[in-house]
C-alpha positions as CSV (number, residue, x, y, z in Angstrom):
1,X,6.8,-2.4,-31.0
2,X,6.6,-2.8,-27.2
3,X,4.5,-5.9,-27.5
4,X,7.0,-7.3,-29.9
5,X,9.8,-6.6,-27.4
6,X,7.9,-8.3,-24.6
7,X,7.1,-11.2,-26.9
8,X,10.8,-11.6,-27.9
9,X,11.6,-11.5,-24.2
10,X,9.2,-14.4,-23.7
11,X,10.9,-16.3,-26.4
12,X,14.3,-15.8,-24.8
13,X,12.8,-16.7,-21.4
14,X,11.4,-20.0,-22.6
15,X,14.7,-20.8,-24.3
16,X,16.5,-20.3,-21.0
17,X,18.3,-17.3,-22.3
18,X,17.5,-15.3,-19.2
19,X,19.9,-12.4,-19.7
20,X,18.6,-11.6,-23.1
21,X,15.0,-11.9,-21.8
22,X,15.9,-9.4,-19.0
23,X,17.3,-7.0,-21.5
24,X,14.1,-7.0,-23.6
25,X,11.8,-6.8,-20.6
26,X,13.8,-4.0,-19.1
27,X,13.8,-2.0,-22.4
28,X,10.0,-2.4,-22.7
29,X,9.4,-1.6,-19.0
30,X,11.3,1.6,-19.3
31,X,8.6,2.8,-21.7
32,X,5.4,1.3,-20.2
33,X,4.3,-0.7,-17.2
34,X,3.5,-4.3,-17.9
35,X,2.8,-6.6,-14.9
36,X,3.3,-9.8,-16.9
37,X,6.7,-8.7,-18.2
38,X,7.8,-7.5,-14.8
39,X,6.8,-10.8,-13.3
40,X,8.7,-12.7,-16.0
41,X,11.7,-10.5,-15.5
42,X,11.6,-11.3,-11.8
43,X,11.6,-15.0,-12.6
44,X,14.5,-14.6,-15.0
45,X,16.5,-12.7,-12.4
46,X,15.7,-15.5,-9.9
47,X,16.9,-18.2,-12.3
48,X,20.2,-16.3,-12.8
49,X,20.6,-16.2,-9.0
50,X,20.1,-12.4,-8.8
51,X,17.8,-12.7,-5.8
52,X,17.7,-9.0,-4.8
53,X,16.6,-7.9,-8.2
54,X,14.0,-10.7,-8.4
55,X,12.6,-9.8,-5.0
56,X,12.4,-6.1,-6.0
57,X,10.5,-7.0,-9.1
58,X,8.1,-9.4,-7.4
59,X,7.4,-6.7,-4.8
60,X,6.7,-4.2,-7.6
61,X,4.2,-6.6,-9.1
62,X,2.4,-6.8,-5.8
63,X,2.1,-3.0,-5.6
64,X,0.2,-3.1,-8.9
65,X,-1.6,-6.5,-8.5
66,X,-1.7,-7.3,-4.7
67,X,-3.1,-10.8,-5.2
68,X,-0.8,-12.0,-7.9
69,X,-0.1,-15.6,-6.9
70,X,3.3,-15.8,-8.7
71,X,4.5,-12.7,-7.0
72,X,3.3,-13.7,-3.6
73,X,5.1,-17.0,-4.0
74,X,8.2,-15.3,-5.3
75,X,8.4,-13.0,-2.4
76,X,7.9,-15.9,0.0
77,X,10.7,-17.8,-1.6
78,X,13.1,-14.9,-1.7
79,X,12.5,-13.2,1.6
80,X,15.5,-13.7,3.8
81,X,13.5,-14.7,7.0
82,X,12.0,-17.5,5.0
83,X,15.4,-19.0,4.1
84,X,16.5,-19.7,7.7
């Protein structure tokens, strides 16, 4: 069931239905840790302009996978000092 939920979140994400994707990723993440879903949820939050939530998710990805390229780049994009 969880994999189906993450997969449905992916479908929503690629259809640019970011809020629905976030809901599916969040429901699944409440039950089990999944780095890919957490990273994709971060991207969805960023696309919706919810920068603080995106940054928090990217940082959470880095706690589990310190070298994750997408998360490193996401943190760099969203860190306030970087935006000046």
